[in-house]
mmCIF file of the N, C-alpha and C atoms, coordinates in Angstrom:
data_MODEL
# 
_entry.id   MODEL 
# 
loop_
_atom_site.group_PDB 
_atom_site.id 
_atom_site.type_symbol 
_atom_site.label_atom_id 
_atom_site.label_alt_id 
_atom_site.label_comp_id 
_atom_site.label_asym_id 
_atom_site.label_entity_id 
_atom_site.label_seq_id 
_atom_site.pdbx_PDB_ins_code 
_atom_site.Cartn_x 
_atom_site.Cartn_y 
_atom_site.Cartn_z 
_atom_site.occupancy 
_atom_site.B_iso_or_equiv 
_atom_site.pdbx_formal_charge 
_atom_site.auth_seq_id 
_atom_site.auth_comp_id 
_atom_site.auth_asym_id 
_atom_site.auth_atom_id 
_atom_site.pdbx_PDB_model_num 
ATOM 1   N N  . MET A 1 1  ? 134.578 50.576 58.422 1.00 0.00 ? 1  MET A N  1 
ATOM 2   C CA . MET A 1 1  ? 133.355 50.754 58.952 1.00 0.00 ? 1  MET A CA 1 
ATOM 3   C C  . MET A 1 1  ? 132.513 50.877 57.851 1.00 0.00 ? 1  MET A C  1 
ATOM 4   N N  . ARG A 1 2  ? 132.844 51.466 56.733 1.00 0.00 ? 2  ARG A N  1 
ATOM 5   C CA . ARG A 1 2  ? 132.100 51.610 55.608 1.00 0.00 ? 2  ARG A CA 1 
ATOM 6   C C  . ARG A 1 2  ? 131.551 50.222 55.142 1.00 0.00 ? 2  ARG A C  1 
ATOM 7   N N  . SER A 1 3  ? 132.397 49.197 55.082 1.00 0.00 ? 3  SER A N  1 
ATOM 8   C CA . SER A 1 3  ? 131.835 47.929 54.589 1.00 0.00 ? 3  SER A CA 1 
ATOM 9   C C  . SER A 1 3  ? 130.851 47.330 55.580 1.00 0.00 ? 3  SER A C  1 
ATOM 10  N N  . LEU A 1 4  ? 131.012 47.720 56.726 1.00 0.00 ? 4  LEU A N  1 
ATOM 11  C CA . LEU A 1 4  ? 129.826 47.179 57.737 1.00 0.00 ? 4  LEU A CA 1 
ATOM 12  C C  . LEU A 1 4  ? 128.498 47.818 57.399 1.00 0.00 ? 4  LEU A C  1 
ATOM 13  N N  . SER A 1 5  ? 128.518 48.946 57.129 1.00 0.00 ? 5  SER A N  1 
ATOM 14  C CA . SER A 1 5  ? 127.314 49.731 56.680 1.00 0.00 ? 5  SER A CA 1 
ATOM 15  C C  . SER A 1 5  ? 126.729 49.117 55.343 1.00 0.00 ? 5  SER A C  1 
ATOM 16  N N  . LEU A 1 6  ? 127.648 49.029 54.364 1.00 0.00 ? 6  LEU A N  1 
ATOM 17  C CA . LEU A 1 6  ? 127.271 48.603 53.060 1.00 0.00 ? 6  LEU A CA 1 
ATOM 18  C C  . LEU A 1 6  ? 126.781 47.209 52.927 1.00 0.00 ? 6  LEU A C  1 
ATOM 19  N N  . ASP A 1 7  ? 127.229 46.379 53.958 1.00 0.00 ? 7  ASP A N  1 
ATOM 20  C CA . ASP A 1 7  ? 126.853 44.931 53.884 1.00 0.00 ? 7  ASP A CA 1 
ATOM 21  C C  . ASP A 1 7  ? 125.599 44.682 54.651 1.00 0.00 ? 7  ASP A C  1 
ATOM 22  N N  . GLU A 1 8  ? 125.641 44.466 55.791 1.00 0.00 ? 8  GLU A N  1 
ATOM 23  C CA . GLU A 1 8  ? 124.364 44.099 56.654 1.00 0.00 ? 8  GLU A CA 1 
ATOM 24  C C  . GLU A 1 8  ? 123.464 45.306 56.569 1.00 0.00 ? 8  GLU A C  1 
ATOM 25  N N  . GLY A 1 9  ? 124.011 46.467 56.728 1.00 0.00 ? 9  GLY A N  1 
ATOM 26  C CA . GLY A 1 9  ? 123.168 47.651 56.857 1.00 0.00 ? 9  GLY A CA 1 
ATOM 27  C C  . GLY A 1 9  ? 122.132 47.976 55.703 1.00 0.00 ? 9  GLY A C  1 
ATOM 28  N N  . PHE A 1 10 ? 122.895 47.839 54.503 1.00 0.00 ? 10 PHE A N  1 
ATOM 29  C CA . PHE A 1 10 ? 122.084 48.182 53.282 1.00 0.00 ? 10 PHE A CA 1 
ATOM 30  C C  . PHE A 1 10 ? 121.105 46.991 53.050 1.00 0.00 ? 10 PHE A C  1 
ATOM 31  N N  . LYS A 1 11 ? 121.557 45.799 53.256 1.00 0.00 ? 11 LYS A N  1 
ATOM 32  C CA . LYS A 1 11 ? 120.768 44.637 52.901 1.00 0.00 ? 11 LYS A CA 1 
ATOM 33  C C  . LYS A 1 11 ? 119.539 44.643 53.926 1.00 0.00 ? 11 LYS A C  1 
ATOM 34  N N  . CYS A 1 12 ? 119.630 44.947 55.150 1.00 0.00 ? 12 CYS A N  1 
ATOM 35  C CA . CYS A 1 12 ? 118.730 44.916 56.155 1.00 0.00 ? 12 CYS A CA 1 
ATOM 36  C C  . CYS A 1 12 ? 117.701 46.147 55.846 1.00 0.00 ? 12 CYS A C  1 
ATOM 37  N N  . SER A 1 13 ? 118.193 47.235 55.418 1.00 0.00 ? 13 SER A N  1 
ATOM 38  C CA . SER A 1 13 ? 117.288 48.403 55.208 1.00 0.00 ? 13 SER A CA 1 
ATOM 39  C C  . SER A 1 13 ? 116.392 48.149 54.013 1.00 0.00 ? 13 SER A C  1 
ATOM 40  N N  . SER A 1 14 ? 116.921 47.239 53.061 1.00 0.00 ? 14 SER A N  1 
ATOM 41  C CA . SER A 1 14 ? 116.008 46.963 51.846 1.00 0.00 ? 14 SER A CA 1 
ATOM 42  C C  . SER A 1 14 ? 114.909 46.046 52.287 1.00 0.00 ? 14 SER A C  1 
ATOM 43  N N  . TYR A 1 15 ? 114.938 45.446 53.315 1.00 0.00 ? 15 TYR A N  1 
ATOM 44  C CA . TYR A 1 15 ? 113.772 44.636 53.805 1.00 0.00 ? 15 TYR A CA 1 
ATOM 45  C C  . TYR A 1 15 ? 112.855 45.353 54.947 1.00 0.00 ? 15 TYR A C  1 
ATOM 46  N N  . LEU A 1 16 ? 113.083 46.698 55.138 1.00 0.00 ? 16 LEU A N  1 
ATOM 47  C CA . LEU A 1 16 ? 112.264 47.394 56.251 1.00 0.00 ? 16 LEU A CA 1 
ATOM 48  C C  . LEU A 1 16 ? 110.808 47.542 55.815 1.00 0.00 ? 16 LEU A C  1 
ATOM 49  N N  . THR A 1 17 ? 110.486 47.660 54.531 1.00 0.00 ? 17 THR A N  1 
ATOM 50  C CA . THR A 1 17 ? 109.255 47.766 54.150 1.00 0.00 ? 17 THR A CA 1 
ATOM 51  C C  . THR A 1 17 ? 108.389 46.468 54.461 1.00 0.00 ? 17 THR A C  1 
ATOM 52  N N  . GLU A 1 18 ? 109.034 45.306 53.950 1.00 0.00 ? 18 GLU A N  1 
ATOM 53  C CA . GLU A 1 18 ? 108.419 44.036 54.046 1.00 0.00 ? 18 GLU A CA 1 
ATOM 54  C C  . GLU A 1 18 ? 108.426 43.726 55.606 1.00 0.00 ? 18 GLU A C  1 
ATOM 55  N N  . THR A 1 19 ? 109.285 44.091 56.412 1.00 0.00 ? 19 THR A N  1 
ATOM 56  C CA . THR A 1 19 ? 109.230 43.853 57.779 1.00 0.00 ? 19 THR A CA 1 
ATOM 57  C C  . THR A 1 19 ? 108.163 44.568 58.462 1.00 0.00 ? 19 THR A C  1 
ATOM 58  N N  . LEU A 1 20 ? 107.963 45.869 58.184 1.00 0.00 ? 20 LEU A N  1 
ATOM 59  C CA . LEU A 1 20 ? 106.972 46.594 58.802 1.00 0.00 ? 20 LEU A CA 1 
ATOM 60  C C  . LEU A 1 20 ? 105.427 46.140 58.355 1.00 0.00 ? 20 LEU A C  1 
ATOM 61  N N  . LEU A 1 21 ? 105.335 45.687 57.086 1.00 0.00 ? 21 LEU A N  1 
ATOM 62  C CA . LEU A 1 21 ? 104.114 45.371 56.621 1.00 0.00 ? 21 LEU A CA 1 
ATOM 63  C C  . LEU A 1 21 ? 103.716 43.872 57.058 1.00 0.00 ? 21 LEU A C  1 
ATOM 64  N N  . ASP A 1 22 ? 104.529 43.158 57.644 1.00 0.00 ? 22 ASP A N  1 
ATOM 65  C CA . ASP A 1 22 ? 104.359 41.825 58.041 1.00 0.00 ? 22 ASP A CA 1 
ATOM 66  C C  . ASP A 1 22 ? 103.751 41.868 59.493 1.00 0.00 ? 22 ASP A C  1 
ATOM 67  N N  . PRO A 1 23 ? 102.670 41.399 59.620 1.00 0.00 ? 23 PRO A N  1 
ATOM 68  C CA . PRO A 1 23 ? 101.951 41.412 60.855 1.00 0.00 ? 23 PRO A CA 1 
ATOM 69  C C  . PRO A 1 23 ? 102.688 40.893 62.071 1.00 0.00 ? 23 PRO A C  1 
ATOM 70  N N  . LYS A 1 24 ? 103.436 39.699 61.727 1.00 0.00 ? 24 LYS A N  1 
ATOM 71  C CA . LYS A 1 24 ? 104.236 39.134 62.899 1.00 0.00 ? 24 LYS A CA 1 
ATOM 72  C C  . LYS A 1 24 ? 105.327 40.248 63.316 1.00 0.00 ? 24 LYS A C  1 
ATOM 73  N N  . PHE A 1 25 ? 106.040 40.993 62.344 1.00 0.00 ? 25 PHE A N  1 
ATOM 74  C CA . PHE A 1 25 ? 107.129 41.828 62.808 1.00 0.00 ? 25 PHE A CA 1 
ATOM 75  C C  . PHE A 1 25 ? 106.695 43.131 63.080 1.00 0.00 ? 25 PHE A C  1 
ATOM 76  N N  . ALA A 1 26 ? 105.603 43.666 62.567 1.00 0.00 ? 26 ALA A N  1 
ATOM 77  C CA . ALA A 1 26 ? 105.289 45.181 62.623 1.00 0.00 ? 26 ALA A CA 1 
ATOM 78  C C  . ALA A 1 26 ? 105.114 45.656 63.997 1.00 0.00 ? 26 ALA A C  1 
ATOM 79  N N  . GLN A 1 27 ? 104.560 44.940 64.986 1.00 0.00 ? 27 GLN A N  1 
ATOM 80  C CA . GLN A 1 27 ? 104.589 45.516 66.356 1.00 0.00 ? 27 GLN A CA 1 
ATOM 81  C C  . GLN A 1 27 ? 105.428 44.584 67.277 1.00 0.00 ? 27 GLN A C  1 
ATOM 82  N N  . ALA A 1 28 ? 106.477 43.989 66.650 1.00 0.00 ? 28 ALA A N  1 
ATOM 83  C CA . ALA A 1 28 ? 107.388 43.220 67.506 1.00 0.00 ? 28 ALA A CA 1 
ATOM 84  C C  . ALA A 1 28 ? 108.128 43.928 68.547 1.00 0.00 ? 28 ALA A C  1 
ATOM 85  N N  . THR A 1 29 ? 108.401 43.315 69.624 1.00 0.00 ? 29 THR A N  1 
ATOM 86  C CA . THR A 1 29 ? 109.258 43.874 70.767 1.00 0.00 ? 29 THR A CA 1 
ATOM 87  C C  . THR A 1 29 ? 110.414 42.976 70.911 1.00 0.00 ? 29 THR A C  1 
ATOM 88  N N  . SER A 1 30 ? 110.498 41.804 70.324 1.00 0.00 ? 30 SER A N  1 
ATOM 89  C CA . SER A 1 30 ? 111.600 40.899 70.446 1.00 0.00 ? 30 SER A CA 1 
ATOM 90  C C  . SER A 1 30 ? 112.836 41.311 69.566 1.00 0.00 ? 30 SER A C  1 
ATOM 91  N N  . SER A 1 31 ? 114.014 40.956 70.044 1.00 0.00 ? 31 SER A N  1 
ATOM 92  C CA . SER A 1 31 ? 115.191 41.013 69.267 1.00 0.00 ? 31 SER A CA 1 
ATOM 93  C C  . SER A 1 31 ? 115.367 40.082 68.286 1.00 0.00 ? 31 SER A C  1 
ATOM 94  N N  . THR A 1 32 ? 114.481 39.095 68.118 1.00 0.00 ? 32 THR A N  1 
ATOM 95  C CA . THR A 1 32 ? 114.525 38.076 67.066 1.00 0.00 ? 32 THR A CA 1 
ATOM 96  C C  . THR A 1 32 ? 113.483 38.301 66.164 1.00 0.00 ? 32 THR A C  1 
ATOM 97  N N  . GLU A 1 33 ? 112.863 39.461 65.992 1.00 0.00 ? 33 GLU A N  1 
ATOM 98  C CA . GLU A 1 33 ? 111.809 39.768 65.012 1.00 0.00 ? 33 GLU A CA 1 
ATOM 99  C C  . GLU A 1 33 ? 112.108 41.132 64.353 1.00 0.00 ? 33 GLU A C  1 
ATOM 100 N N  . THR A 1 34 ? 113.358 41.194 63.626 1.00 0.00 ? 34 THR A N  1 
ATOM 101 C CA . THR A 1 34 ? 113.728 42.455 63.067 1.00 0.00 ? 34 THR A CA 1 
ATOM 102 C C  . THR A 1 34 ? 114.021 42.215 61.651 1.00 0.00 ? 34 THR A C  1 
ATOM 103 N N  . SER A 1 35 ? 114.315 43.418 60.969 1.00 0.00 ? 35 SER A N  1 
ATOM 104 C CA . SER A 1 35 ? 114.647 43.422 59.614 1.00 0.00 ? 35 SER A CA 1 
ATOM 105 C C  . SER A 1 35 ? 115.787 42.408 59.281 1.00 0.00 ? 35 SER A C  1 
ATOM 106 N N  . MET A 1 36 ? 116.726 42.407 60.174 1.00 0.00 ? 36 MET A N  1 
ATOM 107 C CA . MET A 1 36 ? 117.896 41.443 60.008 1.00 0.00 ? 36 MET A CA 1 
ATOM 108 C C  . MET A 1 36 ? 117.467 40.038 60.016 1.00 0.00 ? 36 MET A C  1 
ATOM 109 N N  . ASN A 1 37 ? 116.524 39.745 60.831 1.00 0.00 ? 37 ASN A N  1 
ATOM 110 C CA . ASN A 1 37 ? 115.963 38.204 60.783 1.00 0.00 ? 37 ASN A CA 1 
ATOM 111 C C  . ASN A 1 37 ? 115.328 37.859 59.491 1.00 0.00 ? 37 ASN A C  1 
ATOM 112 N N  . LYS A 1 38 ? 114.600 39.034 58.992 1.00 0.00 ? 38 LYS A N  1 
ATOM 113 C CA . LYS A 1 38 ? 113.840 38.724 57.764 1.00 0.00 ? 38 LYS A CA 1 
ATOM 114 C C  . LYS A 1 38 ? 114.822 38.737 56.575 1.00 0.00 ? 38 LYS A C  1 
ATOM 115 N N  . THR A 1 39 ? 115.796 39.479 56.550 1.00 0.00 ? 39 THR A N  1 
ATOM 116 C CA . THR A 1 39 ? 116.957 39.537 55.466 1.00 0.00 ? 39 THR A CA 1 
ATOM 117 C C  . THR A 1 39 ? 117.607 38.367 55.287 1.00 0.00 ? 39 THR A C  1 
ATOM 118 N N  . PHE A 1 40 ? 118.160 37.819 56.413 1.00 0.00 ? 40 PHE A N  1 
ATOM 119 C CA . PHE A 1 40 ? 118.959 36.661 56.395 1.00 0.00 ? 40 PHE A CA 1 
ATOM 120 C C  . PHE A 1 40 ? 118.270 35.305 56.843 1.00 0.00 ? 40 PHE A C  1 
ATOM 121 N N  . SER A 1 41 ? 116.926 35.425 57.053 1.00 0.00 ? 41 SER A N  1 
ATOM 122 C CA . SER A 1 41 ? 116.063 34.205 57.340 1.00 0.00 ? 41 SER A CA 1 
ATOM 123 C C  . SER A 1 41 ? 116.660 33.419 58.553 1.00 0.00 ? 41 SER A C  1 
ATOM 124 N N  . TYR A 1 42 ? 116.994 34.275 59.679 1.00 0.00 ? 42 TYR A N  1 
ATOM 125 C CA . TYR A 1 42 ? 117.629 33.697 60.823 1.00 0.00 ? 42 TYR A CA 1 
ATOM 126 C C  . TYR A 1 42 ? 116.534 33.954 61.980 1.00 0.00 ? 42 TYR A C  1 
ATOM 127 N N  . GLU A 1 43 ? 116.421 32.967 62.872 1.00 0.00 ? 43 GLU A N  1 
ATOM 128 C CA . GLU A 1 43 ? 115.532 33.152 64.044 1.00 0.00 ? 43 GLU A CA 1 
ATOM 129 C C  . GLU A 1 43 ? 116.077 33.565 65.294 1.00 0.00 ? 43 GLU A C  1 
ATOM 130 N N  . GLY A 1 44 ? 117.397 33.717 65.399 1.00 0.00 ? 44 GLY A N  1 
ATOM 131 C CA . GLY A 1 44 ? 118.005 34.107 66.643 1.00 0.00 ? 44 GLY A CA 1 
ATOM 132 C C  . GLY A 1 44 ? 118.343 35.658 66.682 1.00 0.00 ? 44 GLY A C  1 
ATOM 133 N N  . ASP A 1 45 ? 119.042 36.101 67.722 1.00 0.00 ? 45 ASP A N  1 
ATOM 134 C CA . ASP A 1 45 ? 119.358 37.474 67.767 1.00 0.00 ? 45 ASP A CA 1 
ATOM 135 C C  . ASP A 1 45 ? 120.484 37.873 66.852 1.00 0.00 ? 45 ASP A C  1 
ATOM 136 N N  . MET A 1 46 ? 120.814 39.061 66.725 1.00 0.00 ? 46 MET A N  1 
ATOM 137 C CA . MET A 1 46 ? 121.987 39.514 65.822 1.00 0.00 ? 46 MET A CA 1 
ATOM 138 C C  . MET A 1 46 ? 123.273 39.075 66.406 1.00 0.00 ? 46 MET A C  1 
ATOM 139 N N  . TRP A 1 47 ? 123.425 39.013 67.735 1.00 0.00 ? 47 TRP A N  1 
ATOM 140 C CA . TRP A 1 47 ? 124.853 38.593 68.212 1.00 0.00 ? 47 TRP A CA 1 
ATOM 141 C C  . TRP A 1 47 ? 125.026 37.099 67.943 1.00 0.00 ? 47 TRP A C  1 
ATOM 142 N N  . SER A 1 48 ? 123.942 36.357 67.947 1.00 0.00 ? 48 SER A N  1 
ATOM 143 C CA . SER A 1 48 ? 124.134 34.929 67.700 1.00 0.00 ? 48 SER A CA 1 
ATOM 144 C C  . SER A 1 48 ? 124.498 34.749 66.264 1.00 0.00 ? 48 SER A C  1 
ATOM 145 N N  . TRP A 1 49 ? 123.722 35.531 65.496 1.00 0.00 ? 49 TRP A N  1 
ATOM 146 C CA . TRP A 1 49 ? 124.054 35.459 63.896 1.00 0.00 ? 49 TRP A CA 1 
ATOM 147 C C  . TRP A 1 49 ? 125.519 35.701 63.650 1.00 0.00 ? 49 TRP A C  1 
ATOM 148 N N  . PHE A 1 50 ? 125.981 36.760 64.292 1.00 0.00 ? 50 PHE A N  1 
ATOM 149 C CA . PHE A 1 50 ? 127.458 37.226 64.060 1.00 0.00 ? 50 PHE A CA 1 
ATOM 150 C C  . PHE A 1 50 ? 128.429 36.114 64.508 1.00 0.00 ? 50 PHE A C  1 
ATOM 151 N N  . GLU A 1 51 ? 128.135 35.296 65.394 1.00 0.00 ? 51 GLU A N  1 
ATOM 152 C CA . GLU A 1 51 ? 128.851 34.141 65.932 1.00 0.00 ? 51 GLU A CA 1 
ATOM 153 C C  . GLU A 1 51 ? 128.806 32.895 65.079 1.00 0.00 ? 51 GLU A C  1 
ATOM 154 N N  . LEU A 1 52 ? 127.851 32.902 64.139 1.00 0.00 ? 52 LEU A N  1 
ATOM 155 C CA . LEU A 1 52 ? 127.869 31.607 63.133 1.00 0.00 ? 52 LEU A CA 1 
ATOM 156 C C  . LEU A 1 52 ? 129.088 31.567 62.437 1.00 0.00 ? 52 LEU A C  1 
ATOM 157 N N  . PRO A 1 53 ? 129.631 30.222 62.292 1.00 0.00 ? 53 PRO A N  1 
ATOM 158 C CA . PRO A 1 53 ? 130.769 29.935 61.532 1.00 0.00 ? 53 PRO A CA 1 
ATOM 159 C C  . PRO A 1 53 ? 130.966 30.684 60.168 1.00 0.00 ? 53 PRO A C  1 
ATOM 160 N N  . ASP A 1 54 ? 129.914 30.806 59.448 1.00 0.00 ? 54 ASP A N  1 
ATOM 161 C CA . ASP A 1 54 ? 129.901 31.478 58.028 1.00 0.00 ? 54 ASP A CA 1 
ATOM 162 C C  . ASP A 1 54 ? 130.074 33.142 58.220 1.00 0.00 ? 54 ASP A C  1 
ATOM 163 N N  . ASN A 1 55 ? 129.780 33.583 59.413 1.00 0.00 ? 55 ASN A N  1 
ATOM 164 C CA . ASN A 1 55 ? 129.802 35.007 59.597 1.00 0.00 ? 55 ASN A CA 1 
ATOM 165 C C  . ASN A 1 55 ? 131.206 35.465 60.367 1.00 0.00 ? 55 ASN A C  1 
ATOM 166 N N  . SER A 1 56 ? 132.120 34.702 60.375 1.00 0.00 ? 56 SER A N  1 
ATOM 167 C CA . SER A 1 56 ? 133.408 34.977 61.223 1.00 0.00 ? 56 SER A CA 1 
ATOM 168 C C  . SER A 1 56 ? 134.048 36.335 60.676 1.00 0.00 ? 56 SER A C  1 
ATOM 169 N N  . SER A 1 57 ? 133.939 36.631 59.380 1.00 0.00 ? 57 SER A N  1 
ATOM 170 C CA . SER A 1 57 ? 134.589 37.701 58.788 1.00 0.00 ? 57 SER A CA 1 
ATOM 171 C C  . SER A 1 57 ? 133.735 39.001 59.249 1.00 0.00 ? 57 SER A C  1 
ATOM 172 N N  . ARG A 1 58 ? 132.471 38.726 59.216 1.00 0.00 ? 58 ARG A N  1 
ATOM 173 C CA . ARG A 1 58 ? 131.489 39.942 59.564 1.00 0.00 ? 58 ARG A CA 1 
ATOM 174 C C  . ARG A 1 58 ? 131.686 40.264 61.146 1.00 0.00 ? 58 ARG A C  1 
ATOM 175 N N  . LEU A 1 59 ? 131.858 39.099 61.859 1.00 0.00 ? 59 LEU A N  1 
ATOM 176 C CA . LEU A 1 59 ? 132.161 39.364 63.387 1.00 0.00 ? 59 LEU A CA 1 
ATOM 177 C C  . LEU A 1 59 ? 133.361 40.109 63.588 1.00 0.00 ? 59 LEU A C  1 
ATOM 178 N N  . ALA A 1 60 ? 134.451 39.855 62.809 1.00 0.00 ? 60 ALA A N  1 
ATOM 179 C CA . ALA A 1 60 ? 135.798 40.529 63.079 1.00 0.00 ? 60 ALA A CA 1 
ATOM 180 C C  . ALA A 1 60 ? 135.526 42.016 62.518 1.00 0.00 ? 60 ALA A C  1 
ATOM 181 N N  . ARG A 1 61 ? 134.936 42.133 61.470 1.00 0.00 ? 61 ARG A N  1 
ATOM 182 C CA . ARG A 1 61 ? 134.708 43.492 60.967 1.00 0.00 ? 61 ARG A CA 1 
ATOM 183 C C  . ARG A 1 61 ? 133.894 44.306 62.061 1.00 0.00 ? 61 ARG A C  1 
ATOM 184 N N  . PHE A 1 62 ? 132.870 43.766 62.481 1.00 0.00 ? 62 PHE A N  1 
ATOM 185 C CA . PHE A 1 62 ? 132.079 44.393 63.583 1.00 0.00 ? 62 PHE A CA 1 
ATOM 186 C C  . PHE A 1 62 ? 132.823 44.742 64.736 1.00 0.00 ? 62 PHE A C  1 
ATOM 187 N N  . GLY A 1 63 ? 133.750 43.894 65.258 1.00 0.00 ? 63 GLY A N  1 
ATOM 188 C CA . GLY A 1 63 ? 134.599 44.229 66.344 1.00 0.00 ? 63 GLY A CA 1 
ATOM 189 C C  . GLY A 1 63 ? 135.613 45.218 66.036 1.00 0.00 ? 63 GLY A C  1 
ATOM 190 N N  . ASP A 1 64 ? 136.168 45.268 64.953 1.00 0.00 ? 64 ASP A N  1 
ATOM 191 C CA . ASP A 1 64 ? 137.013 46.322 64.383 1.00 0.00 ? 64 ASP A CA 1 
ATOM 192 C C  . ASP A 1 64 ? 136.334 47.684 64.408 1.00 0.00 ? 64 ASP A C  1 
ATOM 193 N N  . ALA A 1 65 ? 135.060 47.774 63.927 1.00 0.00 ? 65 ALA A N  1 
ATOM 194 C CA . ALA A 1 65 ? 134.452 48.964 63.750 1.00 0.00 ? 65 ALA A CA 1 
ATOM 195 C C  . ALA A 1 65 ? 134.081 49.442 65.242 1.00 0.00 ? 65 ALA A C  1 
ATOM 196 N N  . MET A 1 66 ? 133.753 48.583 66.169 1.00 0.00 ? 66 MET A N  1 
ATOM 197 C CA . MET A 1 66 ? 133.411 49.016 67.571 1.00 0.00 ? 66 MET A CA 1 
ATOM 198 C C  . MET A 1 66 ? 134.688 49.540 68.152 1.00 0.00 ? 66 MET A C  1 
ATOM 199 N N  . ALA A 1 67 ? 135.870 48.845 67.909 1.00 0.00 ? 67 ALA A N  1 
ATOM 200 C CA . ALA A 1 67 ? 137.076 49.265 68.649 1.00 0.00 ? 67 ALA A CA 1 
ATOM 201 C C  . ALA A 1 67 ? 137.550 50.739 68.015 1.00 0.00 ? 67 ALA A C  1 
ATOM 202 N N  . ASN A 1 68 ? 137.280 50.945 66.712 1.00 0.00 ? 68 ASN A N  1 
ATOM 203 C CA . ASN A 1 68 ? 137.510 52.203 66.165 1.00 0.00 ? 68 ASN A CA 1 
ATOM 204 C C  . ASN A 1 68 ? 136.761 53.276 66.713 1.00 0.00 ? 68 ASN A C  1 
ATOM 205 N N  . VAL A 1 69 ? 135.427 52.989 66.861 1.00 0.00 ? 69 VAL A N  1 
ATOM 206 C CA . VAL A 1 69 ? 134.514 54.003 67.391 1.00 0.00 ? 69 VAL A CA 1 
ATOM 207 C C  . VAL A 1 69 ? 134.965 54.383 68.843 1.00 0.00 ? 69 VAL A C  1 
ATOM 208 N N  . THR A 1 70 ? 135.390 53.380 69.564 1.00 0.00 ? 70 THR A N  1 
ATOM 209 C CA . THR A 1 70 ? 135.775 53.589 70.987 1.00 0.00 ? 70 THR A CA 1 
ATOM 210 C C  . THR A 1 70 ? 137.082 54.505 70.909 1.00 0.00 ? 70 THR A C  1 
ATOM 211 N N  . ASN A 1 71 ? 137.967 54.162 69.954 1.00 0.00 ? 71 ASN A N  1 
ATOM 212 C CA . ASN A 1 71 ? 139.271 54.986 69.853 1.00 0.00 ? 71 ASN A CA 1 
ATOM 213 C C  . ASN A 1 71 ? 138.902 56.445 69.507 1.00 0.00 ? 71 ASN A C  1 
ATOM 214 N N  . MET A 1 72 ? 137.867 56.742 68.752 1.00 0.00 ? 72 MET A N  1 
ATOM 215 C CA . MET A 1 72 ? 137.504 58.031 68.333 1.00 0.00 ? 72 MET A CA 1 
ATOM 216 C C  . MET A 1 72 ? 136.735 58.907 69.211 1.00 0.00 ? 72 MET A C  1 
ATOM 217 N N  . THR A 1 73 ? 136.222 58.203 70.389 1.00 0.00 ? 73 THR A N  1 
ATOM 218 C CA . THR A 1 73 ? 135.426 58.794 71.301 1.00 0.00 ? 73 THR A CA 1 
ATOM 219 C C  . THR A 1 73 ? 136.087 59.176 72.670 1.00 0.00 ? 73 THR A C  1 
ATOM 220 N N  . PRO A 1 74 ? 135.926 60.221 73.133 1.00 0.00 ? 74 PRO A N  1 
ATOM 221 C CA . PRO A 1 74 ? 136.655 60.509 74.446 1.00 0.00 ? 74 PRO A CA 1 
ATOM 222 C C  . PRO A 1 74 ? 135.858 59.689 75.498 1.00 0.00 ? 74 PRO A C  1 
ATOM 223 N N  . PRO A 1 75 ? 136.575 59.327 76.521 1.00 0.00 ? 75 PRO A N  1 
ATOM 224 C CA . PRO A 1 75 ? 135.951 58.445 77.564 1.00 0.00 ? 75 PRO A CA 1 
ATOM 225 C C  . PRO A 1 75 ? 134.889 59.099 78.329 1.00 0.00 ? 75 PRO A C  1 
ATOM 226 N N  . ASP A 1 76 ? 134.828 60.366 78.268 1.00 0.00 ? 76 ASP A N  1 
ATOM 227 C CA . ASP A 1 76 ? 133.755 61.034 79.114 1.00 0.00 ? 76 ASP A CA 1 
ATOM 228 C C  . ASP A 1 76 ? 132.682 61.604 78.278 1.00 0.00 ? 76 ASP A C  1 
ATOM 229 N N  . ALA A 1 77 ? 132.623 61.245 77.009 1.00 0.00 ? 77 ALA A N  1 
ATOM 230 C CA . ALA A 1 77 ? 131.727 61.795 75.997 1.00 0.00 ? 77 ALA A CA 1 
ATOM 231 C C  . ALA A 1 77 ? 130.304 61.678 76.341 1.00 0.00 ? 77 ALA A C  1 
ATOM 232 N N  . ILE A 1 78 ? 130.015 60.583 77.039 1.00 0.00 ? 78 ILE A N  1 
ATOM 233 C CA . ILE A 1 78 ? 128.482 60.276 77.357 1.00 0.00 ? 78 ILE A CA 1 
ATOM 234 C C  . ILE A 1 78 ? 128.152 61.393 78.555 1.00 0.00 ? 78 ILE A C  1 
ATOM 235 N N  . LEU A 1 79 ? 129.050 61.926 79.201 1.00 0.00 ? 79 LEU A N  1 
ATOM 236 C CA . LEU A 1 79 ? 128.597 62.812 80.303 1.00 0.00 ? 79 LEU A CA 1 
ATOM 237 C C  . LEU A 1 79 ? 128.397 64.319 79.714 1.00 0.00 ? 79 LEU A C  1 
ATOM 238 N N  . TYR A 1 80 ? 129.136 64.570 78.541 1.00 0.00 ? 80 TYR A N  1 
ATOM 239 C CA . TYR A 1 80 ? 128.869 65.804 78.078 1.00 0.00 ? 80 TYR A CA 1 
ATOM 240 C C  . TYR A 1 80 ? 128.115 65.999 76.663 1.00 0.00 ? 80 TYR A C  1 
ATOM 241 N N  . GLY A 1 81 ? 127.601 64.791 76.239 1.00 0.00 ? 81 GLY A N  1 
ATOM 242 C CA . GLY A 1 81 ? 126.819 64.767 75.048 1.00 0.00 ? 81 GLY A CA 1 
ATOM 243 C C  . GLY A 1 81 ? 127.607 64.957 73.928 1.00 0.00 ? 81 GLY A C  1 
# 
């Protein structure tokens, strides 16, 4: 999970200022106008980006991270906060 945060997460966070100062992105409500889109110069949503052939290792890593979080969380956690 650490590599997930240190790869896409850090890269995208480094573009937050540019994203928020860009008039097109600053008030965006679309899932295709995000810091991730600016970081990777991609016009689609994050899920489509993960499915690109060049990102197969990132997709696998993301899937592993989600599975691990599921394994660490009790099934009724959402009911009890």
